[in-house]
C-alpha positions in Angstrom: 76.9 -48.0 33.0 75.5 -48.7 29.6 76.4 -46.4 26.7 73.8 -44.1 25.3 72.3 -45.8 22.2 72.2 -42.6 20.3 75.4 -40.7 20.9 78.2 -40.4 23.5 76.7 -37.4 25.3 74.2 -39.3 27.5 71.2 -37.1 28.1 69.0 -39.8 29.6 66.6 -38.5 32.2 65.8 -40.3 35.4 62.4 -41.9 35.8 59.9 -39.3 37.0 57.8 -39.8 40.2 54.8 -37.9 39.0 51.4 -39.7 38.7 51.1 -41.4 35.4 48.4 -40.2 33.0 47.4 -41.5 29.6 45.1 -39.7 27.2 42.7 -42.1 25.4 43.6 -42.4 21.7 40.7 -43.5 19.5 41.3 -46.3 17.1 39.3 -44.9 14.1 42.1 -43.5 12.1 40.3 -42.9 8.8 37.5 -40.9 10.5 39.4 -38.8 13.0 42.6 -38.1 11.1 40.8 -35.5 9.0 39.5 -33.8 12.1 43.0 -33.7 13.6 44.3 -32.1 10.4 41.6 -29.5 10.3 42.3 -28.6 13.9 46.0 -28.3 13.2 45.4 -26.0 10.2 42.8 -23.8 12.0 45.1 -23.3 15.0 48.1 -22.6 12.8 50.0 -25.1 14.9 53.0 -25.3 12.8 55.0 -23.1 10.4 58.2 -23.0 8.3 61.3 -23.1 10.5 62.1 -19.7 11.7 59.1 -18.0 10.2 56.7 -18.0 13.1 55.5 -19.7 16.2 55.2 -23.4 16.5 53.3 -25.6 18.9 55.0 -26.9 22.1 55.0 -30.4 23.4 52.1 -29.7 25.7 51.5 -31.9 28.7 52.9 -35.4 28.7 50.2 -38.0 28.1 52.4 -40.6 29.9 55.6 -40.2 32.0 57.7 -42.6 34.0 59.3 -44.3 31.0 62.9 -45.3 30.9 64.8 -43.8 27.9 62.0 -44.5 25.3 63.1 -44.9 21.7 61.0 -46.9 19.1 57.2 -46.8 19.0 54.4 -48.3 16.9 50.6 -48.7 17.1 48.8 -52.0 16.5 45.5 -52.4 14.7 43.6 -52.0 18.0 45.1 -48.6 18.7 47.5 -49.9 21.3 50.9 -48.2 21.4 54.1 -50.2 22.0 57.2 -48.4 23.3 60.7 -49.7 23.4 62.0 -48.7 26.9 65.7 -48.8 26.2 67.3 -48.4 29.7 64.4 -50.3 31.3 64.9 -53.3 29.0 61.2 -53.6 28.3 58.5 -53.0 25.7 55.6 -51.2 27.3 52.0 -51.4 25.9 49.4 -48.6 26.3 45.9 -49.5 25.3 43.5 -47.0 23.7 41.5 -47.2 27.0 44.5 -45.9 28.9 45.9 -49.1 30.5 49.6 -49.7 30.7 51.3 -53.1 30.8 54.7 -54.6 30.1 54.6 -56.6 26.9 58.2 -57.9 27.1 60.9 -57.6 29.7 64.6 -58.5 30.3 65.6 -57.3 26.9 69.1 -56.0 26.1 68.8 -52.4 24.9 65.6 -52.4 22.8 65.7 -49.5 20.4 63.8 -49.5 17.1 60.3 -51.1 17.1 57.8 -51.9 14.3 54.6 -54.0 14.0 53.7 -55.8 10.8 50.4 -56.2 9.0 49.7 -59.3 11.0 50.2 -57.6 14.3 53.6 -59.2 15.0 56.0 -57.0 17.1 59.6 -56.6 16.1 62.3 -54.8 18.1 66.0 -54.1 17.5 68.6 -54.8 20.2 71.0 -52.0 20.0 73.3 -53.7 22.5 72.8 -57.3 21.2 73.2 -56.7 17.4 70.0 -58.6 16.6 66.3 -58.0 15.8 63.8 -59.9 17.8 60.4 -61.1 16.7 57.9 -61.5 19.5 55.1 -64.0 20.1 51.7 -62.8 21.2 52.8 -63.4 24.8 55.8 -61.2 24.4 58.4 -63.9 24.1 61.3 -62.9 21.9 63.1 -65.0 19.2 66.0 -63.8 17.1 64.7 -62.8 13.7 67.9 -61.2 12.3 71.4 -61.6 13.8 74.9 -60.4 13.0 73.9 -56.7 12.9 76.0 -53.7 14.0 74.1 -51.6 16.5 70.7 -51.7 14.8 68.5 -48.7 15.6 65.2 -47.7 14.0 62.9 -50.2 12.3 60.0 -49.8 9.8 58.3 -51.8 7.0 58.4 -51.1 3.3 55.6 -51.7 0.8 56.8 -55.2 0.1 56.5 -56.2 3.7 60.3 -56.2 4.3 61.6 -55.0 7.6 63.9 -52.0 7.1 66.8 -51.9 9.6 69.0 -48.9 10.3 72.4 -50.6 10.7 74.2 -47.9 12.4 77.9 -49.0 12.4 77.9 -50.1 8.7 76.2 -46.9 7.5 73.6 -48.9 5.7 69.9 -49.6 5.6 69.1 -53.3 5.3 65.8 -54.9 4.3 64.9 -58.3 5.9 62.5 -60.7 4.2 60.0 -63.0 6.0 62.8 -65.5 6.7 65.1 -62.8 8.2 67.4 -62.8 5.2 68.8 -59.3 4.6 69.9 -57.2 1.6 71.4 -53.8 1.5 69.0 -51.1 0.2 70.9 -47.9 1.2 74.6 -47.0 1.4 76.8 -44.0 1.9 74.9 -42.8 5.0 76.3 -41.1 8.1 75.4 -43.2 11.2 71.8 -44.0 10.1 69.3 -44.5 12.9 65.9 -44.6 11.1 64.4 -45.0 7.6 61.0 -44.6 5.9 60.0 -45.7 2.5 58.0 -43.1 0.5 55.1 -43.9 -1.8 57.3 -43.8 -4.8 59.7 -46.4 -3.3 62.5 -43.9 -2.4 63.9 -43.9 1.2 64.3 -41.1 3.6 66.9 -41.7 6.3 67.7 -40.0 9.6 71.4 -39.9 10.3 72.4 -39.0 13.9 75.7 -37.6 12.7 74.7 -36.3 9.3 71.2 -34.9 8.9 68.5 -36.4 6.6 69.2 -38.4 3.4 67.3 -39.4 0.3 67.9 -42.7 -1.5 66.4 -42.7 -5.0 66.9 -44.9 -8.0 69.6 -47.1 -6.4 71.3 -47.5 -3.0 73.5 -44.5 -2.8 72.3 -41.8 -0.4 72.1 -38.1 -1.2 72.2 -35.8 1.9 69.4 -33.3 1.5 69.2 -31.6 4.9 71.9 -30.9 7.5 70.0 -28.2 9.6 69.1 -30.5 12.5 71.5 -30.9 15.4 71.3 -34.7 15.5 68.3 -36.5 14.0 67.2 -39.4 16.1 65.6 -42.8 15.3 62.2 -41.2 15.2 61.2 -40.8 11.5 57.6 -41.3 10.2 55.7 -40.7 7.0 54.1 -37.3 6.7 52.0 -38.1 3.6 53.1 -37.4 0.0 56.9 -37.4 -0.2 57.7 -35.9 3.2 58.7 -37.4 6.5 58.6 -36.3 10.2 61.9 -36.4 11.9 62.8 -35.8 15.6 65.9 -33.8 16.4 67.5 -35.7 19.3 70.4 -33.3 19.6 68.0 -30.3 19.6 64.4 -29.8 20.7 62.2 -30.0 17.6 60.0 -32.2 15.5 60.4 -31.3 11.8 58.9 -32.2 8.5 61.5 -32.8 5.8 60.8 -33.0 2.1 62.9 -34.8 -0.4 64.5 -31.6 -1.6 65.5 -30.8 2.0 62.9 -28.2 2.7 62.3 -28.1 6.5 59.1 -27.2 8.3 59.2 -27.2 12.1 56.2 -28.9 13.5 56.8 -28.5 17.3 59.6 -27.2 19.5 60.4 -27.4 23.2 61.2 -31.0 23.7 64.2 -32.3 25.7 65.9 -34.8 23.3 63.0 -36.3 21.4 63.9 -39.8 20.2 60.8 -41.5 18.7 57.8 -40.6 16.6 54.9 -42.5 15.1 51.5 -41.5 13.6 48.7 -42.1 16.1 45.3 -43.6 15.0 43.7 -40.2 15.2 46.2 -38.6 12.9 48.3 -36.9 15.6 51.9 -37.6 16.2 53.1 -39.6 19.2 56.5 -38.4 20.3 58.6 -39.9 23.0 61.3 -37.8 24.7 64.5 -39.3 26.0 65.3 -36.3 28.3 62.0 -36.4 30.2 61.2 -40.1 29.7 57.7 -39.1 28.6 55.3 -39.5 25.8 53.5 -36.6 24.0 50.8 -36.1 21.3 51.1 -33.2 18.9 49.3 -32.0 15.8 50.7 -32.9 12.4 51.3 -30.7 9.3 49.1 -31.1 6.3 
């Protein structure tokens, strides 16, 4: 049996036999994001942690995944999901069609798509990052890693890699050459660059960290049970983080202030911002995908 890519307590759910259902996600982000934000505010969908009610996951927009982790949207509004225990990358179009983009992969975890539409995925088990052709064929882009988890891109177009075993965040250039951009972490599994160039990092064994003005991390929030690879920009200086060891999606600011966005998940692992401004969240425990309102 393979080890859980997140922690030793394997909470992976079995594939559900329910009928699959996907809600159509429009691809007009600039127009509809404001509508989604207005709806979130008017419904008071989120609040400071512990100060009031929060939204729940709602109904799954897709189930029957296999331990989903990394997610990203392309320019056409299609969502790609790294299906860890299934060894695939699944693709869901804005029209609601599902297909397998890539298969026979060894523990795909983090996933990111660059400005040209090229898909990248980390192999947690194989210690590499793949770059995929349009047909879904992988080639090794970065090798010699140590259980890489979450992926994202910085403003310079470099691929940020959460290199779990070395407690570092690496940045890979267009040729796959890496440099260290964050150190002193506690089992990092995801990172996001803020508008000012600072990094926010989710550490599965150590909360959320800020890296500012150098490479050394400052741990700013330790309230979450076990932050997962899911970390996404929340606008301004904040990030959204999933609590894999708990049941929430939270917004964390650089000073550590926490706002709970949603509660009631069963080991959420991935998060990304959908084209309509909502948050796509994948859940390891239910092997499902959800859409929730953001905080603004």
